C-alpha positions as CSV (number, residue, x, y, z in Angstrom):
1,M,0.1,0.2,0.1
2,K,1.1,3.4,-1.1
3,T,2.1,5.6,2.2
4,L,0.3,8.3,2.3
5,S,1.3,12.0,3.0
6,A,0.7,13.6,6.0
7,P,0.0,17.4,5.5
8,N,2.1,20.0,7.1
9,T,0.0,22.7,7.8
10,K,0.4,25.0,11.0
11,H,-3.3,26.4,10.5
12,F,-6.4,24.4,9.3
13,I,-8.6,26.6,7.7
14,S,-9.9,24.8,4.5
15,L,-9.5,21.3,3.2
16,D,-9.0,23.5,0.1
17,P,-5.0,23.3,0.0
18,F,-4.3,19.8,1.0
19,S,-4.1,17.3,-2.1
20,K,-5.6,13.6,-2.7
21,E,-3.5,11.7,-0.5
22,E,-3.5,14.7,2.0
23,L,-7.4,14.0,2.5
24,L,-6.7,10.7,2.4
25,Y,-4.2,10.6,5.1
26,L,-6.7,12.6,7.5
27,I,-9.4,10.3,6.7
28,Q,-7.2,7.2,7.8
29,K,-5.7,8.8,10.9
30,G,-9.6,9.5,11.9
31,L,-10.3,6.1,11.3
32,A,-7.1,4.7,13.4
33,F,-8.1,7.4,15.9
34,K,-11.5,5.5,15.9
35,Q,-10.3,2.2,15.6
36,A,-7.7,2.6,18.6
37,N,-9.3,1.6,22.0
38,E,-6.8,3.8,24.2
39,W,-5.1,7.4,22.7
40,P,-1.4,8.0,23.6
41,Q,-1.5,11.4,25.9
42,A,1.0,12.8,24.1
43,Y,-0.2,16.3,24.6
44,Q,-0.1,17.0,28.4
45,H,2.0,20.1,27.4
46,V,-0.8,21.9,24.6
47,F,-3.1,24.1,25.7
48,V,-6.3,24.9,24.0
49,A,-8.9,27.4,24.0
50,N,-12.3,26.5,22.0
51,L,-13.0,30.2,20.8
52,F,-17.2,29.8,19.8
53,F,-19.0,32.9,18.9
54,E,-22.0,31.2,17.7
55,N,-24.0,28.8,19.7
56,S,-22.8,24.9,18.7
57,T,-23.2,21.6,20.5
58,R,-21.2,18.8,18.6
59,T,-18.8,21.3,17.1
60,H,-17.9,22.7,19.9
61,K,-18.4,19.1,22.3
62,S,-16.5,17.2,20.1
63,F,-13.2,19.4,19.5
64,E,-13.5,19.5,23.4
65,I,-13.7,15.3,23.4
66,A,-11.0,15.0,20.9
67,E,-8.5,17.7,23.0
68,R,-9.0,15.6,26.4
69,K,-9.1,12.5,24.9
70,M,-5.3,13.5,23.5
71,G,-4.4,14.8,27.3
72,M,-4.6,18.2,25.7
73,N,-5.4,21.3,28.3
74,V,-8.5,23.0,27.6
75,I,-8.5,26.1,28.6
76,P,-12.8,27.3,29.7
77,F,-13.5,30.2,27.7
78,E,-17.2,31.8,27.1
79,A,-18.0,34.7,25.1
80,S,-20.6,35.8,27.4
81,T,-18.5,36.1,29.8
82,S,-15.7,37.3,28.1
83,S,-13.7,40.4,27.1
84,V,-16.0,40.6,24.5
85,Q,-18.8,41.6,26.4
86,K,-16.2,45.1,26.7
87,G,-15.8,45.6,23.1
88,E,-12.8,43.6,22.8
89,T,-12.4,42.0,19.3
90,L,-11.8,38.6,18.0
91,Y,-8.3,39.4,16.9
92,D,-7.3,41.0,20.3
93,T,-8.6,38.0,22.0
94,V,-6.3,35.7,20.0
95,L,-3.4,37.6,20.7
96,T,-3.7,37.9,24.2
97,L,-4.4,33.7,23.9
98,S,-1.4,33.4,21.9
99,A,0.7,36.2,24.2
100,I,-0.2,34.1,27.7
101,G,0.7,30.4,25.9
102,A,-2.6,29.2,24.3
103,D,-1.1,26.8,21.6
104,I,-4.5,26.5,19.7
105,C,-7.1,28.3,19.1
106,V,-10.5,26.6,17.4
107,I,-12.5,29.2,16.7
108,R,-16.2,29.2,15.5
109,H,-17.7,32.8,14.0
110,Y,-20.2,34.6,12.8
111,E,-17.4,36.7,10.5
112,E,-17.1,34.9,6.9
113,A,-13.2,34.1,6.6
114,F,-12.9,35.6,10.4
115,Y,-8.8,34.4,10.6
116,K,-7.1,36.3,7.3
117,E,-6.2,38.5,10.1
118,L,-5.2,36.1,12.3
119,L,-3.1,34.4,10.1
120,D,-1.8,37.9,8.8
121,S,-0.1,39.1,11.6
122,P,3.7,37.9,13.5
123,S,2.3,38.1,16.8
124,I,-0.1,35.8,16.5
125,Q,1.7,32.5,17.0
126,T,-1.1,30.3,18.2
127,H,-2.3,27.5,15.5
128,I,-5.5,28.4,14.6
129,I,-8.2,26.3,13.5
130,N,-11.9,27.4,12.0
131,A,-14.5,25.4,13.3
132,G,-16.7,27.8,10.8
133,D,-16.9,31.3,9.8
134,G,-20.5,32.6,9.1
135,S,-21.5,31.4,5.6
136,G,-18.4,30.5,4.6
137,E,-17.0,26.8,4.9
138,H,-16.4,24.1,8.3
139,P,-13.7,21.9,7.3
140,S,-13.8,19.7,10.5
141,Q,-17.8,18.8,9.2
142,S,-16.1,18.4,5.8
143,L,-13.3,16.2,7.0
144,L,-15.8,14.1,9.2
145,D,-18.4,13.6,6.2
146,I,-15.7,12.2,3.5
147,M,-14.5,10.2,6.7
148,T,-18.1,8.6,6.9
149,I,-18.3,8.5,2.9
150,Y,-15.2,6.7,2.9
151,E,-15.5,4.6,5.5
152,E,-19.0,3.3,4.0
153,F,-17.8,2.9,0.5
154,G,-14.1,2.5,0.8
155,S,-14.1,5.2,-2.2
156,F,-15.3,8.2,-4.4
157,E,-14.8,7.4,-7.6
158,G,-18.1,7.1,-9.2
159,L,-20.4,7.7,-6.4
160,H,-23.2,9.6,-7.0
161,I,-23.8,11.8,-4.3
162,A,-26.5,14.9,-3.7
163,I,-26.6,17.5,-1.5
164,V,-29.8,19.0,-0.7
165,G,-31.5,22.4,0.9
166,D,-30.1,25.3,2.1
167,L,-27.4,25.5,-0.6
168,R,-27.3,29.4,-0.3
169,H,-26.5,29.9,3.4
170,S,-24.8,26.1,4.3
171,R,-20.9,26.4,5.0
172,V,-21.2,22.4,4.8
173,A,-22.5,22.4,1.0
174,K,-19.8,24.8,0.2
175,S,-16.7,22.8,1.5
176,N,-18.4,19.2,0.7
177,M,-19.1,20.1,-2.6
178,K,-15.2,21.2,-4.1
179,I,-13.4,18.1,-2.0
180,L,-16.0,15.5,-2.8
181,H,-15.9,16.8,-6.9
182,R,-12.2,16.8,-6.3
183,L,-12.1,13.6,-4.6
184,G,-13.9,11.7,-7.8
185,A,-17.8,12.3,-6.8
186,R,-20.2,13.1,-9.2
187,L,-22.9,16.0,-7.5
188,Y,-25.9,17.0,-7.5
189,F,-28.3,19.5,-5.9
190,S,-32.1,20.0,-4.8
191,G,-33.9,22.4,-2.8
192,P,-35.7,25.6,-3.1
193,K,-34.3,27.1,-6.9
194,E,-33.7,30.6,-5.2
195,W,-31.2,29.0,-3.1
196,F,-29.2,27.7,-5.6
197,D,-26.9,29.6,-7.8
198,D,-24.4,29.6,-10.2
199,R,-21.3,28.5,-8.0
200,F,-23.0,25.5,-7.5
201,N,-22.9,24.9,-10.8
202,D,-19.0,24.5,-11.2
203,Y,-19.6,21.2,-9.2
204,G,-22.8,19.5,-10.7
205,Q,-25.9,19.6,-11.8
206,Y,-29.6,20.5,-10.2
207,V,-31.9,18.1,-9.8
208,D,-35.8,17.5,-8.8
209,M,-36.0,15.8,-5.6
210,D,-38.4,13.0,-6.5
211,E,-35.8,11.9,-9.2
212,L,-32.5,12.5,-7.5
213,V,-33.9,10.5,-4.9
214,T,-33.9,7.1,-7.2
215,F,-30.3,7.1,-8.1
216,V,-27.5,8.6,-5.6
217,D,-25.9,6.9,-2.7
218,V,-25.2,9.4,-1.0
219,M,-28.0,11.8,0.1
220,M,-26.4,14.4,1.6
221,M,-29.3,16.7,3.6
222,L,-28.7,20.5,5.1
223,R,-30.4,22.2,7.7
224,V,-32.8,25.3,6.6
225,Q,-30.9,28.2,8.6
226,H,-33.3,30.0,9.9
227,E,-31.5,32.6,11.6
228,R,-29.8,33.7,8.4
229,H,-33.0,34.0,6.5
230,E,-34.2,37.6,6.2
231,N,-37.9,36.4,5.3
232,Q,-38.7,33.8,7.9
233,E,-41.9,32.9,6.6
234,Q,-40.7,32.2,3.4
235,F,-41.6,28.2,3.6
236,S,-44.4,26.9,5.9
237,K,-42.3,23.7,7.8
238,T,-45.3,21.7,6.2
239,Q,-44.7,22.5,3.0
240,Y,-40.7,22.4,2.9
241,H,-40.9,19.3,3.7
242,Q,-43.0,18.4,1.5
243,Q,-41.2,20.6,-1.5
244,Y,-37.6,19.5,-0.7
245,G,-37.5,17.2,2.9
246,L,-36.8,13.3,2.7
247,T,-40.3,12.2,2.7
248,L,-41.0,8.7,3.8
249,I,-42.3,8.3,1.0
250,R,-39.4,9.4,-1.0
251,E,-36.7,7.7,0.7
252,Q,-38.5,4.2,-0.3
253,Q,-37.6,5.3,-3.5
254,M,-33.8,5.3,-2.3
255,K,-31.3,2.3,-3.3
256,D,-30.6,-0.1,-1.3
257,Q,-27.2,0.6,-0.1
258,A,-27.7,4.4,-0.2
259,I,-27.4,5.9,2.9
260,I,-28.5,9.5,4.8
261,L,-26.3,12.4,6.0
262,H,-27.2,15.5,7.9
263,P,-24.7,18.0,9.3
264,A,-27.0,18.5,12.4
265,P,-29.2,19.5,14.3
266,V,-32.0,18.6,12.3
267,N,-34.9,20.4,12.2
268,R,-37.6,17.4,11.9
269,D,-40.0,16.7,9.3
270,V,-38.6,19.5,7.4
271,E,-35.6,18.5,5.4
272,L,-36.0,14.9,7.1
273,A,-38.8,12.7,8.1
274,S,-38.5,12.3,11.9
275,D,-38.6,8.4,11.4
276,L,-35.6,8.4,9.5
277,V,-32.4,10.2,11.7
278,E,-31.9,6.9,13.1
279,A,-33.4,5.0,10.4
280,P,-31.3,1.7,8.9
281,R,-30.5,3.6,6.0
282,S,-29.2,6.8,8.4
283,R,-25.7,7.4,9.1
284,I,-26.1,10.6,11.5
285,V,-25.3,9.2,14.4
286,T,-21.6,7.9,12.8
287,Q,-21.4,11.1,11.5
288,M,-21.4,12.7,15.2
289,S,-19.2,9.9,16.6
290,N,-16.8,9.9,13.4
291,G,-16.9,13.8,14.5
292,V,-14.0,13.5,17.4
293,F,-12.0,11.6,15.7
294,A,-11.4,13.5,12.7
295,R,-11.3,16.4,15.0
296,M,-8.0,14.2,16.6
297,A,-6.7,14.2,13.6
298,I,-6.8,17.6,13.2
299,L,-5.8,18.6,16.1
300,D,-2.6,15.4,15.8
301,T,-1.9,17.1,11.9
302,V,-1.3,20.9,13.3
303,M,1.0,20.0,16.2
304,H,3.3,18.1,13.4
305,Y,3.6,21.1,12.2
306,K,7.1,22.0,11.2
307,E,7.9,25.2,10.2
308,E,10.0,24.7,6.6
309,A,13.8,26.0,6.2
């Protein structure tokens, strides 16, 4: 078997810079962590801060569990009780944490590409991990998604993968479409056409939901991000579910080996029927479990960064 190349990266901002070999390395590193019964506590000297400026359960807590499994020291941080409430900027918060010895800052922020100023600063030495930037990207979610698909099928070449729902506002869709396309999957999109634009045409094609369910291998449903919509009354929950959701009837039309993914939290009976969240073909719980191990691979990778001479 060919030896895969480990990424040499100080920061984890996007999956875009990584080669196919490096992406497969990250996937296999995550799966190796998953298969291990114990994890070497090799990082007792490492201090990490999780800076979440948007609400999160899965990403925030899976990063924290990943950090603790690896023996890292987690610095408590809550935006609501920090100097952010006094008007401190994200830059100054990270500058402070870097100065007092934080080795890693895992950041979710409502501003798209929040990390640019941080990476340009010679004063900030901490590793920056992007845990979601506004409507930009969500690279750790993308990694756990492709890890879950690879674990199921063992390859990406020739797979038919659908990404369905709130495309315009989804950082998951933006991250996944680029990476899955590069890995050899064939992509399709569905959902409200007003949430589909020319950006997606570069990676796949729009297909009506009733046709789509009959031939795809992976049905990746997206949460309707009500908090990012100006017009909250565009669709009722029932209307959305019947027109664009994975209903029980549509699920019955799927191929026998096809699987369902969703980044969660799930709006039950909106994106998909509540009974499908834990159905036999659903891998939503597997995704959540894989999130810990994918994030262990990310943390391990940035800590192995070696500055080139």
